[in-house]
Every structure is written in C-alpha cells, then in structure tokens.
Backbone bond lengths (Angstrom), bond angles and torsions (degrees), N, CA, C in turn:
res aa  C-N    CA-C-N  psi(-1)  N-CA   C-N-CA  omega(-1)  CA-C   N-CA-C  phi
1 M - - - 1.466 - - 1.500 110.25 -
2 H 1.327 112.46 127.96 1.488 119.45 -175.92 1.507 110.52 -87.12
3 L 1.339 118.40 119.07 1.482 121.32 177.49 1.554 106.54 -94.49
4 E 1.267 114.22 129.12 1.494 119.01 176.24 1.535 106.35 -88.63
5 I 1.275 113.74 123.08 1.473 117.49 179.51 1.509 108.22 -97.36
6 K 1.296 114.42 117.13 1.469 117.97 179.15 1.531 109.44 -86.13
7 S 1.323 113.08 129.78 1.461 113.26 178.88 1.559 107.88 -83.00
8 E 1.310 112.92 132.46 1.452 117.75 -179.60 1.554 109.49 -68.22
9 P 1.317 115.95 136.57 1.473 116.01 175.60 1.512 110.93 -62.07
10 T 1.353 113.30 131.61 1.438 114.48 -179.36 1.534 111.90 -68.73
11 E 1.292 114.33 134.15 1.457 116.54 -178.75 1.504 112.65 -74.23
12 E 1.323 111.64 141.74 1.484 117.41 175.10 1.506 108.35 -65.06
13 P 1.288 120.94 135.21 1.451 120.74 175.57 1.545 109.12 -58.89
14 K 1.278 114.59 129.81 1.493 118.59 -179.66 1.503 111.53 -68.66
15 P 1.311 118.31 139.05 1.432 118.77 176.41 1.532 109.04 -61.46
16 K 1.339 111.92 142.26 1.499 113.78 -178.69 1.522 109.14 -69.35
17 T 1.333 115.15 129.18 1.416 117.78 177.23 1.534 112.58 -91.49
18 K 1.308 115.60 -9.85 1.481 119.84 -178.99 1.523 107.46 -63.56
19 R 1.331 114.93 131.21 1.444 119.43 178.99 1.523 112.21 -61.97
20 L 1.263 117.12 131.29 1.431 120.41 178.91 1.550 109.88 -68.15
21 K 1.289 114.98 137.75 1.470 116.89 179.59 1.541 110.49 -65.90
22 S 1.303 117.81 150.52 1.424 119.17 -179.06 1.570 107.80 -72.86
23 L 1.317 113.75 161.41 1.487 118.47 -179.11 1.507 109.49 -60.35
24 S 1.327 115.77 -38.44 1.495 119.10 -179.91 1.492 110.99 -59.29
25 E 1.340 118.55 -37.79 1.449 122.70 178.05 1.516 112.94 -71.31
26 D 1.416 111.76 -44.36 1.460 117.76 179.50 1.543 110.88 -65.73
27 A 1.282 118.39 -34.61 1.498 121.48 -176.95 1.505 110.29 -64.55
28 Q 1.324 116.18 -18.81 1.506 117.82 179.48 1.492 112.18 -69.14
29 T 1.373 117.46 -9.88 1.467 118.96 174.38 1.539 109.07 -75.42
30 L 1.341 117.12 -14.95 1.424 120.91 175.10 1.484 109.03 -90.89
31 Q 1.377 118.19 161.91 1.445 121.74 178.93 1.503 110.48 -72.08
32 L 1.366 115.96 129.16 1.463 120.84 177.00 1.552 109.05 -70.80
33 G 1.317 115.50 126.38 1.469 119.85 177.42 1.499 112.64 -100.83
34 W 1.303 118.98 -35.94 1.470 121.52 -176.63 1.535 108.37 -160.40
35 N 1.258 117.50 150.64 1.480 121.39 166.47 1.512 108.46 -147.45
36 G 1.322 112.78 147.08 1.455 119.67 -176.20 1.519 110.40 166.35
37 L 1.288 117.59 -146.77 1.480 123.33 -175.92 1.532 110.31 -118.74
38 L 1.313 115.98 121.97 1.448 118.14 165.49 1.531 108.35 -85.55
39 V 1.302 116.27 139.37 1.492 118.54 -173.79 1.497 108.21 -124.53
40 L 1.314 116.58 132.80 1.490 123.63 172.97 1.533 108.67 -135.69
41 K 1.319 114.20 119.40 1.461 117.75 -176.95 1.521 111.33 56.03
42 N 1.355 114.51 -122.15 1.516 116.15 -178.18 1.532 113.59 -102.03
43 S 1.343 114.93 18.93 1.484 117.83 178.88 1.502 111.64 -120.79
44 C 1.352 115.73 145.71 1.452 117.15 173.78 1.559 107.12 -124.67
45 F 1.334 114.24 152.24 1.458 120.96 -173.34 1.537 110.28 -130.43
46 P 1.339 117.08 111.06 1.440 118.93 178.17 1.516 111.43 -61.68
47 T 1.337 117.15 125.19 1.467 119.89 -170.14 1.523 109.92 -138.44
48 C 1.364 113.96 146.75 1.459 121.10 168.70 1.520 106.84 -118.01
49 M 1.362 114.90 139.46 1.439 120.83 178.30 1.498 109.99 -119.48
50 H 1.350 115.25 125.59 1.454 118.17 -176.01 1.532 108.71 -117.55
51 I 1.321 115.11 142.66 1.497 119.31 -169.34 1.569 111.94 -76.08
52 L 1.332 113.24 129.04 1.470 119.69 176.50 1.522 110.30 -103.93
53 D 1.352 115.66 -35.77 1.460 120.42 -174.47 1.501 108.54 -161.02
54 G 1.313 116.49 155.20 1.508 119.03 173.43 1.482 113.15 96.36
55 D 1.322 114.60 -161.51 1.482 121.58 -168.42 1.532 113.36 -111.74
56 L 1.303 117.02 126.79 1.505 120.54 177.18 1.483 111.48 -60.49
57 G 1.333 120.29 -28.25 1.443 121.96 -179.06 1.487 113.51 -59.18
58 V 1.327 117.64 -27.98 1.478 119.47 179.43 1.503 110.09 -63.58
59 I 1.386 116.37 -35.08 1.441 118.37 179.29 1.524 112.29 -69.19
60 S 1.363 113.13 -44.65 1.491 117.29 -177.76 1.523 113.10 -65.74
61 S 1.344 117.74 -27.97 1.439 119.48 -178.65 1.501 113.09 -89.97
62 L 1.328 117.68 -30.73 1.471 120.44 -174.79 1.533 114.44 -98.11
63 L 1.353 113.59 -34.88 1.490 118.03 -177.40 1.566 110.19 -90.64
64 K 1.321 114.28 58.14 1.464 113.34 178.70 1.530 106.88 -143.39
65 D 1.279 115.12 157.93 1.477 122.08 176.88 1.475 108.83 -83.15
66 H 1.343 116.81 113.31 1.442 118.80 -172.10 1.500 112.76 -72.32
67 A 1.322 117.83 -18.60 1.493 120.44 177.33 1.540 109.69 -71.29
68 S 1.333 114.78 -46.24 1.497 118.01 -177.09 1.489 114.81 -102.83
69 G 1.345 115.54 -15.29 1.504 119.97 -179.17 1.498 112.76 78.33
70 S 1.315 117.89 2.98 1.477 120.16 -179.81 1.521 112.39 -88.39
71 K 1.297 114.97 159.59 1.472 120.58 -178.75 1.513 111.79 -66.03
72 L 1.330 116.19 135.60 1.485 118.62 178.98 1.519 109.22 -72.19
73 T 1.355 116.56 137.30 1.475 118.83 175.29 1.472 110.45 -109.66
74 Q 1.336 117.06 0.68 1.483 120.61 -178.52 1.480 109.27 -138.63
75 L 1.317 120.30 131.81 1.377 124.37 175.90 1.549 111.47 -126.01
76 K 1.307 114.90 120.89 1.490 119.69 -174.18 1.493 110.35 -97.11
77 I 1.319 119.16 122.24 1.441 122.70 173.81 1.517 109.96 -76.13
78 T 1.353 116.07 117.24 1.466 116.02 -175.06 1.551 112.57 -111.67
79 Q 1.344 116.27 -12.81 1.495 118.81 -177.06 1.525 107.36 -140.03
80 R 1.357 113.37 165.69 1.493 120.12 174.62 1.513 107.92 -127.43
81 L 1.349 110.81 149.85 1.473 120.72 176.95 1.543 106.23 -120.91
82 Q 1.360 115.24 121.38 1.462 117.80 -178.98 1.551 109.08 -69.21
83 L 1.312 112.48 140.65 1.480 117.36 -176.09 1.563 110.37 -82.80
84 D 1.337 114.36 62.12 1.500 115.03 173.08 1.485 107.74 -107.62
85 Q 1.349 113.29 157.97 1.485 120.14 -170.19 1.581 113.75 -55.33
86 P 1.274 122.72 -46.72 1.467 119.20 -177.40 1.510 112.74 -60.20
87 K 1.334 117.21 -38.16 1.495 119.65 -178.04 1.516 108.31 -73.32
88 L 1.338 117.43 -38.16 1.454 119.81 179.85 1.535 111.23 -65.75
89 E 1.346 114.12 -38.34 1.479 118.38 179.55 1.539 109.54 -63.99
90 E 1.371 115.22 -34.53 1.436 120.60 178.82 1.541 110.82 -60.76
91 V 1.327 114.22 -47.60 1.487 119.37 -178.77 1.544 107.81 -63.89
92 K 1.357 114.85 -43.55 1.505 118.50 -176.34 1.532 107.33 -61.39
93 Q 1.364 117.67 -44.44 1.486 119.84 179.38 1.528 112.96 -57.90
94 R 1.359 114.50 -41.66 1.470 120.94 -177.79 1.563 107.60 -61.71
95 I 1.309 117.04 -41.64 1.440 119.26 179.35 1.477 109.78 -66.84
96 K 1.352 117.49 -47.25 1.466 121.83 -175.90 1.524 112.73 -64.05
97 Q 1.389 114.39 -38.82 1.457 116.30 -175.68 1.513 112.40 -83.06
98 G 1.339 116.99 -17.83 1.461 119.96 178.63 1.503 111.21 -65.46
99 S 1.303 115.63 155.16 1.481 119.68 178.02 1.522 107.40 -73.33
100 P 1.342 117.73 162.57 1.460 120.80 -176.86 1.538 112.51 -54.64
101 D 1.321 118.14 -27.61 1.424 118.82 178.51 1.509 112.35 -99.66
102 G 1.311 116.46 18.32 1.479 122.66 -176.45 1.527 114.91 -102.35
103 Y 1.322 115.82 -1.37 1.482 116.28 -179.09 1.561 108.96 -152.73
104 V 1.308 113.43 163.76 1.449 119.19 170.81 1.537 109.55 -148.62
105 V 1.324 116.41 138.93 1.487 118.74 179.56 1.555 106.09 -117.17
106 L 1.349 115.23 130.90 1.443 119.24 -172.95 1.554 111.48 -127.01
107 L 1.291 115.28 152.44 1.516 121.51 169.06 1.476 110.14 -96.49
108 A 1.341 116.53 118.73 1.465 120.12 -179.22 1.514 109.03 -98.54
109 T 1.371 117.75 128.69 1.444 120.87 175.48 1.501 110.63 -132.29
110 Q 1.300 116.66 167.49 1.441 120.43 172.81 1.456 114.36 -56.63
111 A 1.329 119.30 130.47 1.428 122.28 175.65 1.541 108.73 -67.40
112 S 1.309 117.84 121.37 1.478 119.72 -171.99 1.586 106.86 -81.58
113 P 1.321 116.80 145.18 1.486 119.87 177.07 1.529 111.31 -55.28
114 G 1.274 116.63 129.79 1.521 120.89 -179.81 1.514 112.70 85.67
115 G 1.358 117.64 -12.30 1.422 121.54 179.72 1.541 110.23 -92.71
116 P 1.301 117.82 -174.93 1.473 122.02 178.24 1.553 107.71 -63.41
117 G 1.306 116.93 137.13 1.440 118.81 178.73 1.530 112.94 80.93
118 A 1.358 117.44 11.01 1.430 121.69 -173.01 1.501 114.87 -71.25
119 E 1.357 114.18 170.28 1.448 119.55 178.67 1.507 111.15 -49.43
120 G 1.305 116.40 136.02 1.494 118.03 173.36 1.473 112.45 88.12
121 T 1.386 119.29 -20.04 1.445 119.23 -179.61 1.518 111.96 -66.81
122 H 1.298 115.67 -40.05 1.476 120.37 -178.75 1.515 111.05 -112.35
123 T 1.313 115.36 132.20 1.473 117.61 -179.92 1.487 108.79 -71.26
124 V 1.309 114.88 140.41 1.478 121.35 178.68 1.494 108.53 -99.33
125 E 1.322 116.84 133.05 1.453 120.38 178.96 1.505 109.77 -66.12
126 P 1.339 115.82 146.89 1.501 119.77 177.94 1.519 109.26 -56.11
127 G 1.319 115.68 138.37 1.471 119.59 176.87 1.519 111.24 93.05
128 L 1.314 119.58 -9.48 1.459 119.74 176.62 1.518 110.33 -96.79
129 Q 1.314 117.18 135.88 1.415 121.87 -179.93 1.554 110.12 -98.56
130 R 1.290 118.43 126.46 1.495 122.50 -178.93 1.555 108.09 -78.13
131 R 1.356 116.87 122.22 1.497 120.21 -178.99 1.490 108.17 -132.60
132 L 1.333 115.03 168.92 1.474 122.53 178.11 1.546 108.97 -75.39
133 L 1.310 114.69 149.59 1.459 121.49 -177.18 1.551 109.48 -60.97
134 R 1.363 114.67 -32.54 1.483 114.88 -176.16 1.512 113.12 -60.45
135 N 1.302 118.23 -26.52 1.468 122.64 177.66 1.582 109.96 -65.47
136 L 1.323 115.14 -39.27 1.462 118.81 176.94 1.562 111.07 -68.36
137 V 1.350 114.40 -40.46 1.488 118.88 178.51 1.537 111.06 -61.36
138 L 1.345 115.47 -45.33 1.431 121.45 179.69 1.562 112.72 -60.58
139 Y 1.323 111.98 -40.62 1.498 118.65 -178.82 1.554 107.87 -65.86
140 L 1.305 119.12 -44.10 1.460 120.55 -179.23 1.561 110.37 -69.74
141 K 1.322 116.91 -34.70 1.458 119.79 175.30 1.524 111.42 -60.74
142 Q 1.367 113.33 -47.21 1.487 116.86 -177.87 1.579 111.10 -64.82
143 K 1.285 115.19 -33.82 1.451 119.21 -177.33 1.595 107.79 -83.73
144 Q 1.288 118.53 -6.69 1.483 123.42 -175.44 1.532 109.05 48.74
145 A 1.363 112.55 54.70 1.459 116.91 -174.59 1.549 109.88 -145.13
146 A 1.313 114.54 163.73 1.473 121.02 172.10 1.558 104.62 -106.78
147 G 1.331 115.53 148.25 1.445 118.51 170.60 1.507 111.80 -79.87
148 V 1.319 119.23 145.21 1.440 120.93 -177.20 1.518 110.69 -129.92
149 I 1.340 116.23 137.30 1.455 120.47 176.17 1.522 107.83 -131.19
150 S 1.336 118.51 128.84 1.451 123.38 174.97 1.515 108.64 -79.68
151 L 1.315 120.21 133.53 1.420 124.54 -179.90 1.535 111.14 -119.67
152 P 1.335 116.87 147.96 1.497 126.53 0.52 1.515 111.07 -75.38
153 V 1.318 114.71 158.69 1.479 121.00 178.65 1.533 106.60 -69.20
154 G 1.325 116.88 137.40 1.445 120.58 173.22 1.498 114.75 79.00
155 G 1.322 114.57 34.83 1.469 115.11 171.76 1.543 113.93 105.72
156 T 1.291 116.17 164.04 1.481 121.90 -175.93 1.509 111.63 -104.99
157 K 1.300 115.20 136.90 1.478 119.27 174.50 1.548 105.13 -122.26
158 G 1.321 116.83 87.12 1.465 118.77 179.49 1.506 107.84 84.94
159 R 1.367 113.10 152.36 1.481 118.24 -178.25 1.478 115.27 -80.02
160 D 1.340 116.37 -8.80 1.474 119.24 -175.77 1.506 110.78 -70.89
161 N 1.290 117.19 -37.18 1.473 118.32 -174.17 1.513 113.94 -109.02
162 T 1.271 119.29 59.48 1.401 122.61 176.09 1.530 108.74 -125.44
163 G 1.266 115.48 152.59 1.492 117.66 -179.62 1.538 110.38 -174.60
164 M 1.287 115.50 -167.31 1.445 123.92 -175.55 1.520 112.23 -137.37
165 L 1.308 118.03 136.69 1.496 121.02 176.26 1.507 105.13 -111.55
166 H 1.367 116.51 130.41 1.433 122.12 173.22 1.553 108.03 -117.14
167 A 1.307 116.27 130.83 1.477 121.75 177.21 1.491 111.67 -109.68
168 F 1.342 116.61 106.24 1.464 120.78 -174.17 1.517 112.44 -93.81
169 P 1.311 121.28 130.21 1.441 120.59 169.01 1.549 107.40 -73.82
170 P 1.331 118.23 169.13 1.520 118.44 -179.14 1.533 109.37 -57.07
171 C 1.339 115.49 124.93 1.467 121.34 -179.08 1.558 106.17 -160.70
172 E 1.306 117.00 174.02 1.478 122.63 -176.86 1.566 107.45 -58.13
173 F 1.364 116.36 -40.77 1.483 121.16 -176.23 1.563 108.64 -64.42
174 S 1.333 117.12 -45.48 1.465 117.35 -176.21 1.499 112.17 -70.01
175 Q 1.336 116.74 -28.59 1.486 120.25 -177.16 1.476 112.72 -57.71
176 Q 1.362 117.04 -38.10 1.475 119.32 -173.97 1.527 111.16 -65.05
177 Y 1.298 117.26 -25.36 1.450 120.84 179.60 1.540 110.75 -87.15
178 L 1.302 115.61 -5.16 1.527 118.76 -179.54 1.480 112.22 -101.47
179 Q 1.349 118.08 -1.44 1.461 117.49 -173.27 1.500 113.34 -55.70
180 S 1.324 120.44 -48.87 1.444 122.06 -178.17 1.562 109.50 -69.59
181 A 1.290 117.49 -35.11 1.486 119.51 177.80 1.531 110.54 -65.75
182 L 1.346 114.48 -36.54 1.493 116.70 -178.55 1.517 109.98 -64.57
183 R 1.310 118.01 -31.78 1.468 118.40 -179.57 1.508 109.12 -68.73
184 T 1.376 116.95 -30.55 1.461 121.21 179.03 1.493 111.39 -83.56
185 L 1.345 115.84 -43.28 1.475 118.67 -169.07 1.533 113.54 -99.32
186 G 1.382 116.31 -14.16 1.450 117.18 -175.44 1.530 110.44 82.66
187 K 1.319 117.94 -161.28 1.471 121.88 -173.75 1.543 107.51 -72.85
188 L 1.359 113.46 136.43 1.469 118.13 -177.91 1.573 106.88 -94.98
189 E 1.271 115.50 94.99 1.499 117.65 -180.00 1.483 112.72 -94.34
190 E 1.357 115.19 -26.86 1.457 118.42 178.85 1.532 111.00 -71.03
191 E 1.314 118.04 150.60 1.459 118.23 179.28 1.518 110.38 -65.16
192 H 1.328 113.18 137.04 1.478 119.54 -175.45 1.495 108.73 -155.82
193 M 1.286 116.51 169.83 1.473 122.86 177.10 1.543 108.65 -135.02
194 V 1.345 113.18 154.69 1.470 117.60 169.72 1.532 106.06 -108.61
195 I 1.330 113.72 129.74 1.473 120.35 -179.07 1.503 110.92 -110.21
196 A 1.336 115.31 123.71 1.458 118.78 176.77 1.512 109.01 -111.93
197 I 1.335 117.00 122.34 1.447 120.49 178.17 1.560 106.41 -115.71
198 V 1.314 116.20 120.50 1.462 122.22 -176.99 1.487 109.92 -120.29
199 R 1.330 115.46 125.43 1.450 121.99 174.82 1.523 111.29 -71.16
200 D 1.335 119.34 138.38 1.423 122.67 175.21 1.493 110.47 -63.51
201 T 1.333 118.41 139.11 1.478 120.64 174.81 1.501 104.72 -95.24
202 A 1.294 113.56 138.08 1.520 121.33 -178.12 1.519 109.74 -61.38
C-alpha cells in the first residue's frame, strides 16, 4: 500500500518581536572616543562619540584643555560649513591626505541615561539649556551645514596640535564613513552625526 507523504508547508519565519536596541546602545560595540557636551548658542547636547576610522591619538592631543592638560568635556560649535560639493571635497581631501595618525572619524549619538556622558556627569554652565542631540542634528539639517570647531579650544600652543572638527548631520557625505558601521549596527534610524577631526599638517 502506497502512503502519500504530504510535505508540510514551510512556515514563514516570524518577524522578530524583540525590540531593536537603540543606536546609542548599539554604538557601544564601537570604541568610545569622547563623551561630553556639544554646545551651540545657549543649548548643550550630551553626546557620546564612537570611533569609526582613524587614530584615537588625535582625540587625546586635540580635545584637551591646553592650560590644564585635562580632557575637554565641552565643545562649542562656533562656525558652520555649508554642505556644498567643493567644501565637502576639501574636507575629504584633508582626511585622505593626512597621515594615518592625522585624523579620526567618529559616530556621535545621544548620551544614554546611566551610560558614559550621561545626565549629571558633566556640569552645565549657567545659562545653558540641556537638550537632546536630535535637536542639534535637525538644526544642522535645516541649515544644510556642518558644525565647525577650531582646535585646540582656547588658543594655540605650538603648530603641532592644531586641527579642525566638523560635525556632519546625516547626508551623502557622512554616509560614506558609516559603511563599515552599518554592517555592524544595521540601519541608522536614530538621529546621529558623523564627526571628522583632522589634524593640521605643518
């Protein structure tokens, strides 16, 4: 007697119901480069920056208070760079032409409560309002600009340790530096920025 074996229809894989971790949590798989407050006008934004590419030494030499030698916990955006092609090419060339230890590219995300750079970790100057990083990202997007900070903060001590920090909102330019991170972190839906710090070449 011939038994017909019916093949069971293969079940569709069920969509994962597990809540996806936030970008800030995911970013912690990357090496932390800096945490503190980004400041624009009268607002400050608790921020964590994780290394995507380049040399950690750029951070330790440029993001410090040259008077005291201590690590800076506050970075004030003083200029803007319009996101037009010639200016972006200039930044890209500076990164490309710099030596391997002459630049660092970082992913900046909201400092999560309880994590590095969290609420209360850094004292906020009187008159500054603490806000979420996404407000800064939206501001830069609206202005179609990157935030710019000349380094070191508070004057130059010798030509060896000078440079420039550019804070890019999500744009075509910043995406190219996120390719390897995207493989690790998946799609970046949360508001974030890509920070490029380039040491000046003598």
